[in-house]
All heavy atoms as a GROMACS GRO file, in nm:
protein
  430
    1MET      N    1   1.443   2.757  -0.326
    1MET     CA    2   1.572   2.819  -0.305
    1MET      C    3   1.563   2.914  -0.186
    1MET      O    4   1.473   2.995  -0.176
    1MET     CB    5   1.612   2.896  -0.431
    1MET     CG    6   1.744   2.964  -0.418
    1MET     SD    7   1.786   3.037  -0.577
    1MET     CE    8   1.932   3.122  -0.531
    2GLU      N    9   1.655   2.899  -0.094
    2GLU     CA   10   1.657   2.983   0.025
    2GLU      C   11   1.745   3.105   0.004
    2GLU      O   12   1.847   3.099  -0.064
    2GLU     CB   13   1.710   2.904   0.145
    2GLU     CG   14   1.622   2.789   0.186
    2GLU     CD   15   1.496   2.835   0.255
    2GLU    OE1   16   1.489   2.951   0.300
    2GLU    OE2   17   1.404   2.755   0.263
    3ILE      N   18   1.705   3.214   0.061
    3ILE     CA   19   1.783   3.337   0.057
    3ILE      C   20   1.874   3.338   0.179
    3ILE      O   21   1.831   3.310   0.290
    3ILE     CB   22   1.690   3.460   0.058
    3ILE    CG1   23   1.597   3.456  -0.063
    3ILE    CG2   24   1.770   3.589   0.064
    3ILE    CD1   25   1.486   3.559  -0.058
    4GLU      N   26   2.002   3.371   0.159
    4GLU     CA   27   2.096   3.374   0.270
    4GLU      C   28   2.045   3.470   0.377
    4GLU      O   29   2.001   3.580   0.348
    4GLU     CB   30   2.233   3.419   0.220
    4GLU     CG   31   2.340   3.407   0.327
    4GLU     CD   32   2.479   3.432   0.274
    4GLU    OE1   33   2.503   3.406   0.155
    4GLU    OE2   34   2.561   3.478   0.353
    5GLY      N   35   2.049   3.425   0.502
    5GLY     CA   36   2.001   3.506   0.612
    5GLY      C   37   1.853   3.486   0.641
    5GLY      O   38   1.798   3.544   0.733
    6HIS      N   39   1.785   3.400   0.565
    6HIS     CA   40   1.643   3.370   0.586
    6HIS      C   41   1.627   3.296   0.720
    6HIS      O   42   1.713   3.215   0.756
    6HIS     CB   43   1.592   3.285   0.471
    6HIS     CG   44   1.444   3.270   0.470
    6HIS    ND1   45   1.380   3.175   0.544
    6HIS    CD2   46   1.347   3.338   0.404
    6HIS    CE1   47   1.249   3.184   0.525
    6HIS    NE2   48   1.228   3.283   0.439
    7PRO      N   49   1.520   3.323   0.794
    7PRO     CA   50   1.501   3.255   0.924
    7PRO      C   51   1.504   3.103   0.916
    7PRO      O   52   1.545   3.038   1.011
    7PRO     CB   53   1.363   3.304   0.969
    7PRO     CG   54   1.343   3.433   0.899
    7PRO     CD   55   1.417   3.421   0.767
    8THR      N   56   1.465   3.045   0.803
    8THR     CA   57   1.469   2.899   0.789
    8THR      C   58   1.613   2.850   0.802
    8THR      O   59   1.640   2.748   0.867
    8THR     CB   60   1.410   2.855   0.654
    8THR    OG1   61   1.276   2.902   0.646
    8THR    CG2   62   1.412   2.705   0.639
    9LEU      N   63   1.707   2.921   0.741
    9LEU     CA   64   1.847   2.881   0.751
    9LEU      C   65   1.897   2.893   0.894
    9LEU      O   66   1.974   2.810   0.940
    9LEU     CB   67   1.933   2.966   0.657
    9LEU     CG   68   1.912   2.942   0.508
    9LEU    CD1   69   1.998   3.037   0.427
    9LEU    CD2   70   1.944   2.799   0.472
   10ASP      N   71   1.853   2.996   0.965
   10ASP     CA   72   1.890   3.012   1.106
   10ASP      C   73   1.838   2.895   1.188
   10ASP      O   74   1.908   2.844   1.275
   10ASP     CB   75   1.836   3.143   1.163
   10ASP     CG   76   1.897   3.266   1.096
   10ASP    OD1   77   2.005   3.253   1.034
   10ASP    OD2   78   1.836   3.373   1.107
   11LEU      N   79   1.716   2.852   1.160
   11LEU     CA   80   1.657   2.739   1.232
   11LEU      C   81   1.734   2.610   1.204
   11LEU      O   82   1.765   2.534   1.295
   11LEU     CB   83   1.510   2.723   1.194
   11LEU     CG   84   1.438   2.604   1.256
   11LEU    CD1   85   1.434   2.616   1.408
   11LEU    CD2   86   1.298   2.593   1.201
   12ILE      N   87   1.766   2.587   1.078
   12ILE     CA   88   1.842   2.466   1.041
   12ILE      C   89   1.978   2.467   1.110
   12ILE      O   90   2.021   2.367   1.166
   12ILE     CB   91   1.855   2.454   0.889
   12ILE    CG1   92   1.718   2.423   0.827
   12ILE    CG2   93   1.957   2.346   0.851
   12ILE    CD1   94   1.714   2.429   0.677
   13THR      N   95   2.045   2.582   1.109
   13THR     CA   96   2.175   2.593   1.176
   13THR      C   97   2.162   2.564   1.324
   13THR      O   98   2.242   2.490   1.381
   13THR     CB   99   2.234   2.735   1.154
   13THR    OG1  100   2.250   2.757   1.015
   13THR    CG2  101   2.368   2.750   1.224
   14GLU      N  102   2.060   2.620   1.388
   14GLU     CA  103   2.038   2.597   1.531
   14GLU      C  104   2.014   2.449   1.560
   14GLU      O  105   2.070   2.393   1.653
   14GLU     CB  106   1.919   2.681   1.579
   14GLU     CG  107   1.878   2.657   1.723
   14GLU     CD  108   1.975   2.712   1.825
   14GLU    OE1  109   2.051   2.805   1.792
   14GLU    OE2  110   1.975   2.662   1.940
   15LEU      N  111   1.930   2.385   1.479
   15LEU     CA  112   1.901   2.243   1.500
   15LEU      C  113   2.024   2.156   1.476
   15LEU      O  114   2.047   2.059   1.549
   15LEU     CB  115   1.785   2.198   1.412
   15LEU     CG  116   1.649   2.258   1.451
   15LEU    CD1  117   1.543   2.223   1.347
   15LEU    CD2  118   1.606   2.212   1.590
   16GLU      N  119   2.106   2.191   1.378
   16GLU     CA  120   2.230   2.115   1.355
   16GLU      C  121   2.324   2.129   1.473
   16GLU      O  122   2.391   2.033   1.511
   16GLU     CB  123   2.297   2.161   1.226
   16GLU     CG  124   2.226   2.114   1.101
   16GLU     CD  125   2.290   2.164   0.973
   16GLU    OE1  126   2.358   2.270   0.975
   16GLU    OE2  127   2.271   2.098   0.871
   17GLN      N  128   2.329   2.247   1.535
   17GLN     CA  129   2.412   2.267   1.653
   17GLN      C  130   2.363   2.183   1.770
   17GLN      O  131   2.441   2.148   1.859
   17GLN     CB  132   2.416   2.415   1.692
   17GLN     CG  133   2.494   2.500   1.595
   17GLN     CD  134   2.482   2.649   1.624
   17GLN    OE1  135   2.402   2.692   1.707
   17GLN    NE2  136   2.561   2.728   1.553
   18ARG      N  137   2.234   2.151   1.770
   18ARG     CA  138   2.177   2.068   1.876
   18ARG      C  139   2.182   1.920   1.844
   18ARG      O  140   2.129   1.839   1.917
   18ARG     CB  141   2.032   2.109   1.900
   18ARG     CG  142   2.019   2.246   1.956
   18ARG     CD  143   1.876   2.279   1.975
   18ARG     NE  144   1.861   2.417   2.015
   18ARG     CZ  145   1.764   2.460   2.092
   18ARG    NH1  146   1.673   2.376   2.135
   18ARG    NH2  147   1.757   2.586   2.123
   19GLY      N  148   2.241   1.884   1.730
   19GLY     CA  149   2.260   1.743   1.698
   19GLY      C  150   2.177   1.690   1.583
   19GLY      O  151   2.176   1.570   1.557
   20ALA      N  152   2.104   1.775   1.511
   20ALA     CA  153   2.025   1.728   1.397
   20ALA      C  154   2.119   1.679   1.287
   20ALA      O  155   2.224   1.736   1.264
   20ALA     CB  156   1.937   1.840   1.344
   21LEU      N  157   2.079   1.573   1.220
   21LEU     CA  158   2.156   1.518   1.110
   21LEU      C  159   2.083   1.547   0.980
   21LEU      O  160   1.974   1.494   0.957
   21LEU     CB  161   2.175   1.368   1.127
   21LEU     CG  162   2.246   1.324   1.255
   21LEU    CD1  163   2.244   1.173   1.266
   21LEU    CD2  164   2.387   1.376   1.256
   22PRO      N  165   2.139   1.630   0.892
   22PRO     CA  166   2.073   1.661   0.765
   22PRO      C  167   2.094   1.549   0.663
   22PRO      O  168   2.201   1.490   0.655
   22PRO     CB  169   2.142   1.789   0.720
   22PRO     CG  170   2.275   1.787   0.786
   22PRO     CD  171   2.258   1.710   0.913
   23VAL      N  172   1.989   1.517   0.588
   23VAL     CA  173   1.994   1.416   0.483
   23VAL      C  174   1.922   1.472   0.361
   23VAL      O  175   1.812   1.524   0.373
   23VAL     CB  176   1.925   1.284   0.527
   23VAL    CG1  177   1.927   1.182   0.415
   23VAL    CG2  178   1.991   1.228   0.651
   24SER      N  179   1.985   1.462   0.244
   24SER     CA  180   1.919   1.506   0.122
   24SER      C  181   1.796   1.420   0.097
   24SER      O  182   1.789   1.306   0.140
   24SER     CB  183   2.014   1.492   0.003
   24SER     OG  184   2.125   1.574   0.020
   25GLY      N  185   1.699   1.475   0.026
   25GLY     CA  186   1.580   1.399  -0.005
   25GLY      C  187   1.484   1.477  -0.092
   25GLY      O  188   1.516   1.584  -0.143
   26THR      N  189   1.368   1.420  -0.108
   26THR     CA  190   1.261   1.481  -0.186
   26THR      C  191   1.135   1.482  -0.102
   26THR      O  192   1.135   1.436   0.012
   26THR     CB  193   1.236   1.402  -0.316
   26THR    OG1  194   1.186   1.273  -0.280
   26THR    CG2  195   1.363   1.385  -0.399
   27ALA      N  196   1.024   1.526  -0.160
   27ALA     CA  197   0.897   1.525  -0.087
   27ALA      C  198   0.854   1.383  -0.052
   27ALA      O  199   0.777   1.362   0.041
   27ALA     CB  200   0.789   1.594  -0.169
   28ALA      N  201   0.906   1.285  -0.124
   28ALA     CA  202   0.872   1.145  -0.098
   28ALA      C  203   0.948   1.089   0.023
   28ALA      O  204   0.911   0.985   0.076
   28ALA     CB  205   0.901   1.061  -0.221
   29GLY      N  206   1.053   1.156   0.065
   29GLY     CA  207   1.128   1.109   0.180
   29GLY      C  208   1.277   1.126   0.162
   29GLY      O  209   1.323   1.176   0.059
   30PRO      N  210   1.354   1.085   0.261
   30PRO     CA  211   1.499   1.096   0.253
   30PRO      C  212   1.554   1.013   0.138
   30PRO      O  213   1.507   0.904   0.111
   30PRO     CB  214   1.548   1.040   0.387
   30PRO     CG  215   1.430   1.043   0.476
   30PRO     CD  216   1.309   1.031   0.388
   31ASP      N  217   1.654   1.065   0.071
   31ASP     CA  218   1.718   0.996  -0.040
   31ASP      C  219   1.860   1.050  -0.053
   31ASP      O  220   1.880   1.156  -0.111
   31ASP     CB  221   1.640   1.018  -0.170
   31ASP     CG  222   1.703   0.947  -0.289
   31ASP    OD1  223   1.805   0.876  -0.271
   31ASP    OD2  224   1.651   0.963  -0.400
   32PRO      N  225   1.958   0.978   0.001
   32PRO     CA  226   2.096   1.028  -0.002
   32PRO      C  227   2.148   1.054  -0.145
   32PRO      O  228   2.242   1.129  -0.164
   32PRO     CB  229   2.177   0.917   0.065
   32PRO     CG  230   2.078   0.842   0.147
   32PRO     CD  231   1.947   0.854   0.075
   33ASP      N  232   2.085   0.991  -0.246
   33ASP     CA  233   2.128   1.011  -0.384
   33ASP      C  234   2.058   1.128  -0.452
   33ASP      O  235   2.087   1.160  -0.567
   33ASP     CB  236   2.103   0.884  -0.465
   33ASP     CG  237   2.186   0.766  -0.413
   33ASP    OD1  238   2.299   0.791  -0.365
   33ASP    OD2  239   2.137   0.652  -0.417
   34ALA      N  240   1.964   1.193  -0.382
   34ALA     CA  241   1.892   1.307  -0.440
   34ALA      C  242   1.987   1.426  -0.453
   34ALA      O  243   2.077   1.443  -0.371
   34ALA     CB  244   1.774   1.346  -0.352
   35PRO      N  245   1.968   1.507  -0.556
   35PRO     CA  246   2.052   1.627  -0.566
   35PRO      C  247   2.029   1.718  -0.446
   35PRO      O  248   1.920   1.720  -0.389
   35PRO     CB  249   2.006   1.694  -0.694
   35PRO     CG  250   1.887   1.621  -0.741
   35PRO     CD  251   1.871   1.496  -0.662
   36GLU      N  252   2.132   1.791  -0.406
   36GLU     CA  253   2.123   1.876  -0.287
   36GLU      C  254   2.008   1.976  -0.296
   36GLU      O  255   1.946   2.008  -0.197
   36GLU     CB  256   2.255   1.950  -0.268
   36GLU     CG  257   2.261   2.027  -0.138
   36GLU     CD  258   2.396   2.091  -0.115
   36GLU    OE1  259   2.497   2.028  -0.149
   36GLU    OE2  260   2.400   2.203  -0.063
   37ALA      N  261   1.979   2.024  -0.417
   37ALA     CA  262   1.873   2.124  -0.434
   37ALA      C  263   1.733   2.064  -0.420
   37ALA      O  264   1.635   2.138  -0.412
   37ALA     CB  265   1.888   2.191  -0.570
   38ALA      N  266   1.721   1.931  -0.417
   38ALA     CA  267   1.589   1.868  -0.412
   38ALA      C  268   1.518   1.893  -0.279
   38ALA      O  269   1.398   1.912  -0.275
   38ALA     CB  270   1.601   1.718  -0.437
   39GLY      N  271   1.590   1.891  -0.170
   39GLY     CA  272   1.528   1.911  -0.039
   39GLY      C  273   1.618   1.865   0.072
   39GLY      O  274   1.728   1.814   0.049
   40LEU      N  275   1.572   1.881   0.195
   40LEU     CA  276   1.652   1.846   0.311
   40LEU      C  277   1.561   1.789   0.419
   40LEU      O  278   1.456   1.845   0.448
   40LEU     CB  279   1.722   1.972   0.365
   40LEU     CG  280   1.809   1.954   0.489
   40LEU    CD1  281   1.933   1.872   0.455
   40LEU    CD2  282   1.850   2.089   0.544
   41TRP      N  283   1.601   1.678   0.473
   41TRP     CA  284   1.533   1.618   0.588
   41TRP      C  285   1.628   1.631   0.707
   41TRP      O  286   1.748   1.618   0.693
   41TRP     CB  287   1.504   1.471   0.561
   41TRP     CG  288   1.392   1.449   0.466
   41TRP    CD1  289   1.394   1.470   0.331
   41TRP    CD2  290   1.261   1.405   0.498
   41TRP    NE1  291   1.272   1.441   0.277
   41TRP    CE2  292   1.188   1.400   0.377
   41TRP    CE3  293   1.198   1.370   0.616
   41TRP    CZ2  294   1.056   1.360   0.373
   41TRP    CZ3  295   1.066   1.329   0.611
   41TRP    CH2  296   0.997   1.326   0.491
   42LEU      N  297   1.573   1.657   0.824
   42LEU     CA  298   1.653   1.665   0.945
   42LEU      C  299   1.608   1.558   1.044
   42LEU      O  300   1.490   1.547   1.075
   42LEU     CB  301   1.638   1.803   1.012
   42LEU     CG  302   1.698   1.921   0.938
   42LEU    CD1  303   1.660   2.051   1.008
   42LEU    CD2  304   1.848   1.909   0.928
   43TRP      N  305   1.702   1.478   1.090
   43TRP     CA  306   1.674   1.379   1.193
   43TRP      C  307   1.716   1.439   1.326
   43TRP      O  308   1.830   1.480   1.343
   43TRP     CB  309   1.753   1.250   1.165
   43TRP     CG  310   1.715   1.188   1.036
   43TRP    CD1  311   1.783   1.196   0.918
   43TRP    CD2  312   1.597   1.113   1.008
   43TRP    NE1  313   1.715   1.130   0.820
   43TRP    CE2  314   1.600   1.078   0.871
   43TRP    CE3  315   1.489   1.073   1.084
   43TRP    CZ2  316   1.500   1.004   0.811
   43TRP    CZ3  317   1.389   0.999   1.023
   43TRP    CH2  318   1.396   0.964   0.889
   44LEU      N  319   1.621   1.447   1.420
   44LEU     CA  320   1.646   1.514   1.547
   44LEU      C  321   1.645   1.415   1.663
   44LEU      O  322   1.555   1.332   1.674
   44LEU     CB  323   1.538   1.619   1.574
   44LEU     CG  324   1.530   1.731   1.471
   44LEU    CD1  325   1.406   1.815   1.496
   44LEU    CD2  326   1.654   1.816   1.476
   45ALA      N  327   1.743   1.429   1.749
   45ALA     CA  328   1.744   1.353   1.874
   45ALA      C  329   1.648   1.421   1.970
   45ALA      O  330   1.627   1.542   1.962
   45ALA     CB  331   1.885   1.352   1.932
   46PRO      N  332   1.586   1.346   2.062
   46PRO     CA  333   1.494   1.409   2.157
   46PRO      C  334   1.558   1.525   2.235
   46PRO      O  335   1.491   1.621   2.271
   46PRO     CB  336   1.457   1.295   2.253
   46PRO     CG  337   1.480   1.171   2.174
   46PRO     CD  338   1.594   1.203   2.080
   47GLU      N  339   1.689   1.520   2.257
   47GLU     CA  340   1.758   1.625   2.331
   47GLU      C  341   1.754   1.759   2.258
   47GLU      O  342   1.774   1.864   2.318
   47GLU     CB  343   1.904   1.586   2.356
   47GLU     CG  344   1.921   1.464   2.443
   47GLU     CD  345   1.906   1.334   2.366
   47GLU    OE1  346   1.930   1.330   2.243
   47GLU    OE2  347   1.867   1.234   2.429
   48ALA      N  348   1.728   1.759   2.128
   48ALA     CA  349   1.723   1.883   2.050
   48ALA      C  350   1.613   1.975   2.099
   48ALA      O  351   1.620   2.096   2.080
   48ALA     CB  352   1.703   1.853   1.902
   49PHE      N  353   1.514   1.918   2.164
   49PHE     CA  354   1.399   1.998   2.209
   49PHE      C  355   1.412   2.042   2.354
   49PHE      O  356   1.323   2.110   2.406
   49PHE     CB  357   1.270   1.918   2.190
   49PHE     CG  358   1.245   1.884   2.045
   49PHE    CD1  359   1.272   1.757   1.998
   49PHE    CD2  360   1.197   1.979   1.957
   49PHE    CE1  361   1.250   1.725   1.865
   49PHE    CE2  362   1.175   1.949   1.824
   49PHE     CZ  363   1.202   1.821   1.777
   50LEU      N  364   1.518   2.004   2.423
   50LEU     CA  365   1.534   2.040   2.564
   50LEU      C  366   1.592   2.180   2.576
   50LEU      O  367   1.708   2.201   2.608
   50LEU     CB  368   1.625   1.938   2.634
   50LEU     CG  369   1.572   1.794   2.636
   50LEU    CD1  370   1.674   1.701   2.700
   50LEU    CD2  371   1.439   1.786   2.707
   51THR      N  372   1.509   2.280   2.550
   51THR     CA  373   1.552   2.420   2.553
   51THR      C  374   1.527   2.486   2.687
   51THR      O  375   1.585   2.589   2.718
   51THR     CB  376   1.480   2.501   2.446
   51THR    OG1  377   1.340   2.501   2.475
   51THR    CG2  378   1.503   2.444   2.308
   52GLY      N  379   1.434   2.433   2.764
   52GLY     CA  380   1.396   2.495   2.890
   52GLY      C  381   1.290   2.600   2.874
   52GLY      O  382   1.234   2.650   2.972
   53LEU      N  383   1.258   2.639   2.750
   53LEU     CA  384   1.160   2.746   2.727
   53LEU      C  385   1.018   2.706   2.767
   53LEU      O  386   0.940   2.790   2.807
   53LEU     CB  387   1.160   2.787   2.580
   53LEU     CG  388   1.286   2.860   2.533
   53LEU    CD1  389   1.280   2.887   2.384
   53LEU    CD2  390   1.305   2.989   2.609
   54ASP      N  391   0.986   2.577   2.754
   54ASP     CA  392   0.850   2.536   2.785
   54ASP      C  393   0.839   2.460   2.916
   54ASP      O  394   0.737   2.400   2.947
   54ASP     CB  395   0.792   2.453   2.669
   54ASP     CG  396   0.877   2.331   2.637
   54ASP    OD1  397   0.986   2.318   2.693
   54ASP    OD2  398   0.833   2.250   2.556
   55ASP      N  399   0.943   2.464   2.998
   55ASP     CA  400   0.940   2.400   3.128
   55ASP      C  401   0.849   2.479   3.222
   55ASP      O  402   0.844   2.602   3.217
   55ASP     CB  403   1.080   2.390   3.191
   55ASP     CG  404   1.170   2.294   3.114
   55ASP    OD1  405   1.119   2.218   3.031
   55ASP    OD2  406   1.292   2.298   3.139
   56LEU      N  407   0.778   2.407   3.308
   56LEU     CA  408   0.694   2.472   3.407
   56LEU      C  409   0.782   2.539   3.513
   56LEU      O  410   0.884   2.482   3.555
   56LEU     CB  411   0.601   2.371   3.474
   56LEU     CG  412   0.495   2.308   3.383
   56LEU    CD1  413   0.420   2.199   3.458
   56LEU    CD2  414   0.397   2.414   3.335
   57PRO      N  415   0.746   2.657   3.556
   57PRO     CA  416   0.826   2.722   3.661
   57PRO      C  417   0.817   2.644   3.791
   57PRO      O  418   0.714   2.584   3.822
   57PRO     CB  419   0.762   2.861   3.677
   57PRO     CG  420   0.640   2.861   3.594
   57PRO     CD  421   0.636   2.738   3.510
   58GLU      N  422   0.924   2.644   3.866
   58GLU     CA  423   0.925   2.569   3.994
   58GLU      C  424   0.882   2.656   4.108
   58GLU      O  425   0.888   2.771   4.111
   58GLU     CB  426   1.065   2.515   4.018
   58GLU     CG  427   1.103   2.412   3.915
   58GLU     CD  428   1.241   2.354   3.942
   58GLU    OE1  429   1.294   2.369   4.053
   58GLU    OE2  430   1.295   2.294   3.850
   0.00000   0.00000   0.00000
């Protein structure tokens, strides 16, 4: 159970804004029929990582 305002929730929100698709699941993997409290998997597009933070300076 996550506490509101926990950094994990901030990270999930940030990744969703970058195009991540959340899917319910369990430790065994994604399962759209799993209860919401079971877990969350995030599918990320490669563009989600294009932040510019790790780019080499020019």
